[in-house]
C-alpha positions as CSV (number, residue, x, y, z in Angstrom):
1,M,16.9,34.3,36.4
2,D,17.3,37.0,38.7
3,N,16.5,39.3,35.8
4,W,12.6,37.0,35.4
5,I,8.8,37.9,36.8
6,N,5.9,35.6,37.0
7,V,3.5,36.2,35.3
8,M,1.3,33.7,36.3
9,T,1.2,30.4,38.9
10,T,-1.1,27.7,37.4
11,N,-1.7,23.7,39.5
12,N,-2.2,22.7,36.0
13,S,1.1,22.1,34.1
14,A,-0.8,22.0,30.6
15,R,-2.3,25.7,31.3
16,A,1.0,27.1,32.2
17,E,2.2,25.5,28.7
18,I,-0.4,27.2,26.7
19,A,0.7,30.4,28.2
20,R,3.4,30.1,27.5
21,G,3.2,28.9,23.7
22,I,1.0,32.0,23.7
23,L,4.1,34.5,25.1
24,E,6.3,33.2,23.1
25,Q,4.3,33.4,19.6
26,N,3.9,37.0,21.0
27,G,8.0,37.3,20.7
28,I,7.8,37.2,24.8
29,N,10.2,34.2,25.7
30,A,8.8,32.3,28.8
31,V,9.9,29.8,30.8
32,L,8.4,27.3,33.7
33,M,9.5,26.7,36.9
34,D,8.2,23.6,38.0
35,K,7.2,23.6,42.0
36,I,4.5,20.2,41.3
37,D,5.6,17.9,44.0
38,N,7.7,14.7,41.4
39,Y,5.9,12.2,43.7
40,S,2.0,12.6,43.5
41,N,1.5,15.2,41.2
42,H,-1.1,17.1,43.5
43,F,0.5,19.0,45.4
44,G,2.2,22.6,43.9
45,Y,2.1,24.3,41.3
46,V,3.7,26.5,38.0
47,E,5.3,29.6,37.7
48,V,5.3,31.3,34.1
49,R,8.3,33.5,34.4
50,V,9.0,36.4,31.7
51,P,12.1,39.3,31.3
52,T,11.4,41.5,33.9
53,E,11.4,44.3,30.5
54,N,8.4,41.9,29.6
55,A,6.5,41.3,32.8
56,E,3.8,44.3,31.7
57,A,3.2,43.1,28.3
58,A,2.9,39.5,29.4
59,K,0.0,40.5,32.1
60,T,-1.3,41.8,29.7
61,L,-1.5,39.6,26.8
62,L,-2.6,36.3,29.5
63,A,-5.4,38.4,30.5
64,N,-7.0,38.3,26.8
65,E,-6.2,35.0,26.0
66,I,-6.6,32.8,28.9
67,T,-9.7,32.3,31.3
68,P,-9.0,32.2,34.6
69,E,-9.1,29.4,36.4
70,Q,-12.8,28.2,37.9
71,P,-12.0,27.5,41.2
72,Q,-13.0,24.0,42.1
């Protein structure tokens, strides 16, 4: 995973899955790095990672397709 970069971080697993789907539909490989505590499922986050060479395109695509998270 050395040549992969984080393009989105969220504490919502479903949101991360949607982002991965959008990226993959647009020809960008993406993986999720789950950093959520398995015991409580309330603490942590999920990173959406893409190959370094696709990072800028992925960030632009997600900025245009994903509504920013609202503070709770």
